[in-house]
TIKE-638293 format. One line per 8 residues: number of its first residue (from 1); their letters; for each residue x, y, z of N, C-alpha, C. Coordinates in steps of 0.001 Angstrom, whole numbers, plus 500000, padded with zeros to 6 digits. Layout:
BEGIN
NUM) A) X:Y:Z:X:Y:Z:X:Y:Z; ... $
// end
This chain:
BEGIN
1) MKKTLIYV) 450779:451986:555391:451527:452720:554086:451020:453385:553229; 449670:454100:553483:449225:455301:552338:450314:456665:552970; 450838:456461:554359:451954:457598:554209:453306:457255:553735; 453298:455862:553406:454526:456004:553004:454482:456655:551664; 453725:455799:550739:453609:456534:549659:453230:457779:549494; 452778:458407:550216:451999:459644:550246:454113:460806:550256; 454013:459770:550782:455982:460356:551547:456677:460221:550192; 456486:459239:549059:457837:459176:548481:456573:459844:546817 $
9) AFVGALVS) 455986:460116:547142:455334:460604:546471:455492:462109:546277; 455894:462701:547502:456117:463992:548039:457505:464478:547596; 458833:462905:548174:459678:463403:547490:460436:463617:546004; 459171:462198:545536:459245:462117:544437:459530:463064:543528; 458081:464550:543758:457370:465742:543349:458379:466807:543466; 459764:466927:544277:460595:467900:544739:461975:467158:543753; 462505:465708:543564:463347:465853:542674:463148:466001:541918; 461756:466048:541136:461247:466178:539591:461416:467538:539306 $
17) CGSTKSVN) 461045:468328:540622:460915:470210:540128:462551:470455:540405; 463611:470130:541043:464933:470431:541131:465142:470053:539978; 465280:468612:539111:465732:468667:538100:465582:469102:537097; 464097:469762:537002:463706:470358:536102:464395:472080:536201; 464653:472527:537096:465248:474060:537461:466346:473875:536592; 467291:472420:537137:468494:472931:536444:468689:472479:535571; 468382:471636:534657:467850:471684:532920:467923:473092:532688; 466361:473424:532854:466129:475647:532854:467688:476241:533004 $
25) NQGPMSQA) 468009:476170:533768:469606:477514:534273:470430:476822:532891; 470310:475811:532497:471760:475602:531632:471380:476207:530437; 470088:476544:529898:470078:476663:528796:470464:478189:528318; 470375:478921:529018:471162:480575:528547:472721:480187:529171; 473235:479095:529719:474933:479168:529856:475783:478876:528407; 474791:478517:527530:475481:477571:526804:475385:478304:525687; 474802:479447:525487:474510:480611:524427:475752:481217:524849; 477122:482051:523658:478037:483000:524426:477751:484052:524516 $
33) SPVSQAVQ) 478187:484256:525184:477764:485776:526068:478048:486874:525121; 477346:487977:524789:477175:489064:524048:478257:489865:524273; 479250:490192:525659:480303:490508:526150:481422:489932:525384; 481480:488355:525283:482836:487721:524872:482313:487806:523491; 481932:488322:522764:481792:487971:521344:482544:489261:520806; 484021:489432:519934:484891:490530:519238:483822:491464:518944; 483876:492070:518491:483319:493228:517401:483839:493062:516449; 483170:492675:515137:483524:492701:513346:483726:494243:513480 $
41) STNPFGGE) 485186:494889:512368:484657:495745:511685:484215:495511:510481; 483368:495942:509656:482475:495906:508389:483635:496302:507282; 483640:495902:505907:484741:496522:504670:483419:497443:504192; 483591:498261:503824:482768:499333:502961:482162:498948:501114; 482964:497940:501173:483216:497109:500146:482698:495603:499709; 481977:495381:501111:482153:494427:501279:483128:493662:501141; 483244:491633:501831:484143:490665:501197:485100:491102:502387; 486178:490606:502315:487443:490852:503263:487808:492099:503824 $
49) TYTMPTFE) 488587:492158:504873:488963:493427:504920:490507:493506:505272; 491241:494777:505672:492877:494425:505732:493116:495393:506637; 493842:495464:507360:494147:496243:508715:495854:496629:507800; 496758:495783:507113:497778:496584:506844:497786:496619:505128; 498956:497581:505046:499040:497321:503786:500348:496599:503046; 500096:496074:502028:500826:494896:501131:502217:495932:500670; 503251:495868:501262:504569:496091:501213:505403:495514:500008; 505390:496256:498895:506501:496045:497656:507515:496451:497536 $
57) PDTEEFFA) 508796:496079:497862:510245:496256:497310:510084:497071:496210; 511411:497484:495716:512120:497739:494679:512455:497043:493974; 512694:496335:492836:513029:494921:492057:513884:495924:490748; 514632:494792:490228:515766:495686:489454:514449:496131:488120; 513216:495108:488326:512423:495638:487110:511774:496874:487438; 510928:497004:488835:510322:497815:488851:510610:499107:489987; 510428:500520:489966:510366:501041:490651:508953:501398:491678; 509008:500592:492881:507505:500476:493996:507296:501779:494933 $
65) ASGIAEGP) 505716:501819:495063:505793:502544:496569:504342:501944:497178; 504232:502164:498206:502550:502332:498868:502520:503249:499699; 501276:504185:499173:500936:505090:500001:499185:504918:500998; 499045:505319:501638:498664:505459:503122:497420:506638:502771; 496271:506487:502960:495172:507530:503658:493958:507183:504424; 494091:507817:505116:492985:507963:506922:491881:508867:506645; 490258:508428:506826:489573:509352:506654:488319:508515:506561; 487458:509403:507070:485505:509040:507280:485150:508111:505839 $
73) RQRMDVLQ) 484692:506976:506237:483970:506278:505432:483277:506929:504171; 482095:507882:504585:482232:509544:503293:482892:509616:502183; 483901:509725:502587:485253:510262:502029:485905:509287:500877; 485285:507999:500512:486427:507669:500331:487114:507406:498698; 486275:508559:498253:486470:508711:497068:488328:509560:496829; 487726:510590:497800:489212:511099:498298:489878:510573:499015; 489543:509380:499598:490750:508679:500462:491676:508143:499159; 491200:507535:498115:491786:506670:497201:492813:508284:496903 $
81) QDALTNAQ) 492129:509381:496196:493016:509435:495171:494289:509802:496106; 494066:510352:498032:494912:511154:498746:496062:509858:498637; 495596:508848:498858:496485:507742:499301:497410:507463:497944; 496736:507159:496058:497282:507465:495193:498097:508531:495310; 498436:509782:495569:498762:510707:495607:500328:510910:496928; 499987:510277:497581:501007:509904:498693:501802:509002:498143; 501566:507757:497289:502455:506817:496871:503650:507445:495531; 502738:508375:494914:503225:508658:494076:504739:510026:494170 $
89) NIIRQKMK) 504445:510220:495208:505431:511967:495944:506632:510376:496377; 506050:508960:497201:507251:508355:497168:508040:507813:496623; 507169:507532:495235:508383:506860:494128:508921:508281:493056; 508467:509479:493164:508953:510536:492751:510366:510294:492861; 510474:510494:494702:511863:511200:495117:512137:509911:494992; 512011:508702:495229:513126:507390:494830:513582:507503:493241; 513117:507988:492793:513192:508041:491433:514113:509230:490677; 514243:510102:491460:515015:511446:491444:515966:511372:491920 $
97) HAYQGMIS) 515665:510496:493273:517549:509842:493787:518313:509340:493319; 517105:508301:492331:518629:507041:491785:518851:508049:490114; 517810:508909:489752:518505:509597:488457:519410:511006:488853; 519230:511522:490277:520892:511787:490417:521981:511712:490775; 522383:510249:490993:522888:509343:490929:523572:509158:489941; 522619:508851:489127:522811:508264:488052:523855:509526:487158; 522929:510545:487052:523318:511590:486348:524599:512390:487055; 525186:512333:488105:526259:512453:488729:527806:511515:488186 $
105) DYRSSIGI) 527256:510210:488203:528221:509465:487742:528566:509544:486364; 527416:509844:485221:527791:510000:484065:528360:511137:483604; 528214:512056:484330:528752:513310:484004:530825:513129:484477; 531234:512512:485595:532191:512265:485833:532834:511391:484351; 531758:510304:484447:532263:509663:483373:532712:510203:482041; 531833:511150:481484:532783:511586:480258:532890:513112:480395; 532835:513521:481897:534165:515346:481777:533059:516308:481729; 531892:516335:482370:531079:517320:482609:530795:517775:484184 $
113) NANTDIAR) 531345:519075:484045:530804:519833:485158:529822:519767:485350; 529386:519377:486725:528080:519823:487583:527302:521204:486969; 527886:522098:486700:526975:523472:486922:527624:524096:485648; 527860:523228:484531:527391:523482:482840:526129:523779:482569; 525466:524015:481220:524250:524659:481162:523865:522863:480498; 525217:522183:480228:524494:520809:479284:524281:519907:480787; 524762:520170:481481:524707:519434:482904:523644:519670:483561; 522887:520484:483990:521507:521337:484133:520843:520832:483120 $
121) KIESGGNQ) 520763:520861:482259:520033:519883:481114:519740:518774:481277; 520135:517957:480708:520221:516744:481213:519496:516556:482579; 520007:517256:484002:519288:516990:484984:517869:517256:484674; 517559:518484:484317:516149:518752:484197:515455:518602:483406; 516109:518159:482135:514980:516889:481202:514877:515605:481914; 515411:515109:482902:514727:513712:483242:514447:513889:483832; 514367:514941:484907:513163:515250:486293:512051:515391:485775; 512108:516348:484486:511005:516287:483572:509372:515134:483697 $
129) IIDVVVNE) 510721:514364:482741:509887:513124:482252:509827:512310:483200; 510874:512167:484742:509721:511840:485712:508770:512056:486126; 508466:513326:486691:507516:513936:486934:506064:513692:485883; 506193:513839:484733:505003:513269:483963:504666:511827:484138; 505856:510514:483823:505571:509744:484254:504713:509006:485362; 505747:509737:486627:504903:509532:488325:503281:509865:488011; 503608:511258:487245:501929:511713:487589:500461:511130:486660; 501429:510511:485803:500144:509506:485218:500396:507806:485426 $
137) TMARDMKF) 500976:508274:486314:500914:506650:487236:499794:505766:488313; 499005:504879:487957:497554:504561:488500:497686:503553:489457; 496938:503560:489864:496638:502252:491340:496417:500929:490777; 497541:499900:491215:497852:498667:490674:497176:497732:491572; 496884:497973:493125:496845:497543:493786:496247:498368:495514; 494483:498079:495272:494269:499627:496373:493144:498163:497398; 493355:498690:498652:492798:497978:499541:492068:499065:500835; 490465:498533:501412:490615:499603:502151:490809:498744:503678 $
145) SGVDEKGR) 490736:498901:504810:490544:497930:506252:488947:498254:506566; 488628:497798:507339:487157:497690:508212:487065:499382:508599; 486053:499125:508390:485167:500730:509051:485503:500518:510577; 485917:501340:511715:486185:501574:512667:485434:502012:513990; 485495:502094:515009:484198:502580:515941:484209:503891:516020; 485217:504864:515056:484581:506384:514977:484121:506822:513237; 483432:505420:512367:483427:505543:511099:484392:506046:510393; 485769:505834:510825:486655:505940:509539:487323:504808:509401 $
153) VTCYVGIR) 487926:504724:508154:488730:503470:507216:489912:504117:506808; 490724:503083:506021:492240:503364:505791:492223:503197:504241; 492951:503723:503198:493326:503591:502379:494452:503295:501826; 495019:501856:501863:496175:501756:500878:496375:501583:499241; 497454:501959:498992:497671:501655:497096:498821:501505:497016; 498709:500935:496346:500577:500362:495247:500493:500682:494214; 501621:501078:493514:502175:501890:492074:503437:500672:491669; 503314:500686:491171:505119:501051:489748:505019:501382:488699 $
161) VYKKAVAD) 506794:500877:488499:506874:502011:487410:507643:501618:487292; 507772:501304:485886:508466:500399:484830:510108:501062:484765; 511282:500267:484871:512373:501153:485302:512712:501097:483587; 513153:500053:482505:513766:500228:481416:512831:501226:480700; 511208:501204:480744:510394:502366:480112:510761:503942:480176; 510952:504412:481582:511108:505198:481806:512802:505517:481355; 513465:505244:481807:515172:505428:481005:515242:505620:479956; 514308:505119:478694:514163:504843:477545:512765:506324:477391 $
169) KIADQISK) 512350:506583:478048:511417:507825:478257:512689:509383:478163; 513339:509100:479236:514147:510166:479911:515520:510502:478430; 515947:509152:477850:517030:509418:476538:516841:509827:475552; 514960:509461:475154:513940:510094:474287:514280:511977:474270; 514080:512079:475698:513968:513669:476136:515528:514032:475757; 516379:513822:476525:517940:514638:476426:518114:514478:474572; 518184:513436:474011:518522:513215:472432:517833:514192:471874; 516875:514779:472004:516458:515778:471250:516626:517026:470852 $
177) DDELKLRF) 517338:517158:472165:518488:518622:472378:519792:518614:471379; 519395:519299:470402:520484:519547:469203:522240:519667:470457; 521955:520798:471565:523758:521058:471819:523550:519727:472552; 523145:518884:473126:523084:517493:474291:523758:516845:473014; 522903:516816:471857:523692:515866:470798:524764:515754:470325; 525858:516844:470618:527189:517269:470058:528113:516563:471540; 527885:516813:472682:527840:516096:473929:528061:514787:474285; 526971:513925:473949:527133:512644:474736:526313:511418:473322 $
185) NEDQYRKY) 526329:510357:473746:526489:509754:472717:524914:509208:473099; 524153:509180:472377:522608:508313:473154:522590:507433:473245; 523444:506482:472887:523308:504742:473125:524245:504245:474643; 524934:505092:474745:525797:504919:475385:524770:505325:477244; 524309:506503:477094:523623:507046:477631:522460:506594:478126; 521422:505884:476850:520321:505124:477245:520824:503847:478232; 522244:503207:477642:522485:501907:478266:522629:501979:479941; 523764:502966:479800:524220:503740:481550:522664:503862:482344 $
193) IQEKFKEY) 521787:504954:481567:520722:504933:482394:520002:503576:482870; 519844:502697:481705:518908:501971:481961:520014:500771:483301; 520699:500872:483319:521616:500047:484259:522161:500441:485215; 521923:501451:485725:521607:502708:487350:520288:502288:487770; 519606:502574:487168:518066:502309:487643:518042:500847:487771; 518416:500387:487195:517845:498810:487286:518439:498447:488505; 519843:498674:489196:520403:498551:490288:519448:499265:491707; 519154:500105:491465:518552:500849:492249:517367:500327:493112 $
201) KDNQK) 517577:499958:494479:516915:499535:495001:517120:500229:496878; 515197:500537:496812:515404:501117:498067:514335:500347:498919; 514773:499678:499736:514109:499131:500543:513560:499159:502217; 513928:500560:502037:512889:500832:503393:511510:501038:503131; 511088:500598:504143:509272:500976:504550:509026:501838:504907 $
// end
């Protein structure tokens, strides 16, 4: 009888020991492996991070452009300016392209040759205003990506130019020239440029 009790106690101890080891082995496995956890980039400004810019197409009301600049997070001030300059260059090209098309149609409608002084003044005066407007344009939407493994970030800047406002400024500039006043109707020109700018849409990303 004693032998039987000793044997039962021995088997029970083995079972108990095996059970304890099994429970202990389950502990580490219940935790997520560090290797399986995705490495998250951090936003230098805190909060949400961005990996893609917000693309905004031209509309009947606005010329729009998005600028991008990439560099070290220590120079985010420079990246902001570079992205803004990039957006300004894009929108300047679109505005001048729209203006070129407009004055080409306008010259034909009033019978002005492209090589005349009047035609050159109309073109030059409008381009000067476009440059002034674009250079004064500030960012309306700015986002930073997260910091990558190399410590670099990407800055995205979006800008807009109100079409009617720039059309009015160009018409005002042209109307100040005494020679041009004799060759074109200001009200007609103002209406023409506003309509042509309204129609222009560059949907290339």
